[in-house]
N, C-alpha and C positions, 0 to 999 in steps of 0.2 A: 156425757168423755166420763168413765171411768177412774178412781184414784190410778190404778197400774197405767193408764195412758198418759195421767198428766204427768205421772210421772215418768215414765217413759219418757213422752217431752220434754221434760228437764235435764234429762239426762244425756240423750242425744242434742241439746242446744249446746252442750257443754262441751262437744267435739265438731269436727270438720266433714264429718257425715254427712251426706244429702238421701235421705228415706221418705220416701213417696208415704201417702197417707195406708194405701194396701199394704203396703211392709211393714207399717205400726200397728195395722189392726193384726196381721200375722203374728208378730212378734209378743205383743198379749195373747192372743187368742195360743201361743204355746205355751206361755209361761200359766195361763187357767188351765189346762190341759195336764200340765206338769205337775200341778198342784195338786188336781181333783185328782188325777193317776197314784201320786205317790204314797197319801193316805192311805191305797190301797195295798202298792206295790213296791215301797222304800228305794225311788228312782235315783233321790239325792238326798243329800244332809241338808242342805239348804232349805229349808222350811217356811217362812214367809218367802209369798209373792214380791212383797218389794225388793228384798233381796235377793231372788232370782231376778234379778230385773238387771242391777247392777252385777254381780257373780255369775253370771250366767249369760244372760242379754251380752250385756254391750262387754263384757270381757271376752267375749263372740266376737261379737261383730267391730271392733275396731281392728282385727284383725284383717280386713276386708280388702283394705289400699292395696294387702300384701298380694293377694291371688293374681297369680300370672299366669295366664294359658284357662285351658276350659275344662277338664277333667281331672275332678281331684276326687281322696281317699280316706273317711276319717277312721281313723281306726281306733279301736275302744271308746264309741262312741257314746256308752251308756244311752243315756234319752235322750241321745241325739245333738251334743254339744263335743266340740263348733259346730257340727255339721249343720243341723237344722235354723238354726240364726245366718248363718253365713251364704245356706241355699236358698233364704224366702231375701237376704238381701242381693244376693248375682242370680234371677232368674237365667239366666242367659249360660250360665254355667252348670254342669252336671255335678255330680255329689253320689260317693256312695258313701253311704253310713256299717260301717263291718261292729260286729261287735259276737260274743258271743254265749250270754243271757235270751233266753227264747221271751223273755216278758219284758225289755227292753228293746228288741224288735220290734211286738208286737204293739208295744205301743209306739213306737214312730211311726206303725203303719198307718195307725188310726189318725197321727196327727196328722200324717198325709195326704189323706181321705177328707178328715175332718176342715183340714185348710187351704185344702186346692193346691198343695205344693208339687207343679207335676218333673222337677228335678232333681227325686232324692231316688237313690235303689235304697234298699235298707235290702242286708245278708247277714243272716245268724250264721258267723264260720268264726272260726281262729284264724287268727291271719294269716300264721302260717302255713295254714293251709286252700288258701285264699288264691286261687288263678286269677293276675292279672290282666292275660290278656297283651295287648301292644301296652299295658301300663300308663302311669298318671302324670299329668304334668307335675303333683304334690302330691304328700303324704300329708294327713294332718292329723298331730294329735294333742290334748292338752288330757290324759288321762294315763301314760306312760313315766312310771316311776322315775326312769333315768332315761337320759336320749342313749346310751349304750345298747341298753334293750329297745328302743325305740328300731333306731338303727340296725339293729341286729335283725330281729323279725320282720322287720321292712322289706330290706334290700334287695327284696322281687318286684318292688311296687311300683316303685319310681322308673320313666320311659327312661332307656337307656343312652339318648342324649336329651342333656340340661333337665333332667328329673328331678326334683326337690323332693328334703324334708322339712316340714316347719311345724316348729315343736315348739307350744307353749307354754312360758314355762315362769315361778318367779322370780328367785333368788337366779343366777345363771353362774354357777361354781366353776373355778379354773379345772377343779383338779376332775369331772365330769368333764370338762372339752378332754384334758390331755389324756381320758381314759378310751376315747375315740375310735375305736379300729382303725388302721392305716389308710382304710379305704374308702375313707368317710374325712370332709371336713367342713371346717363353719365358713360360711361365703358372710354372714354377717348378725349381728346379735343388735335387735331393731327394742332400744325403752317402749313398750306402749302404755298411756295417757288414759286407765279405765277410770271417768269420774266416779267420785266418791267410794270408791273400793280402798283398802286398809292394803300396804303391802306394794311391793314391784312387780312389775307384770313385763314381761321380753317374749316377745318371739325370736326362733331362734331358727335359721336357714340352713341349712345343710345339703350338700350333695355330693355323689359321687365323682370321687378323681380318676380319672382316665375314661 
């Protein structure tokens, strides 16, 4: 068993998440690919694979229990975060991973090919130009600078009825909530426990009014 796998097992043991043997292998495989590609393509500022397990994998999968519905879009996904780890955790749900940079989408395509992930669709597009069809159960993001930008640029993506925005944030400032547009409201703010991660992590769940 690799050091990465041992570390991942110890981190998962500090949560209440249920993660199968195959899912653990895929999560480690993703970190290995991210580390390999990162040297050439600079996909993440996190250089150490052990740190990636905490800052990328656990930080993503702790959101898994909050996913309600079957169709999700991860906007500004970068190298596939939180979309890839969440897709591994939820093989019965569909994930569209959206990013405007070709090198990131090429990496994601390689990941889903090598790890045999069947429920991810990578899309290279600017978020405002993406056609959402019937819409998504929720829009995910952990990369947007502000919730205001996220909901404004992604307003067309959630389903008309019960569609949500799920923003992964560190500290949640009240003034950021106060700046949200009138058509958007905060349903709840969940505090996330990420083993061995310094600083606060929160999931902000937002919806459209009316």
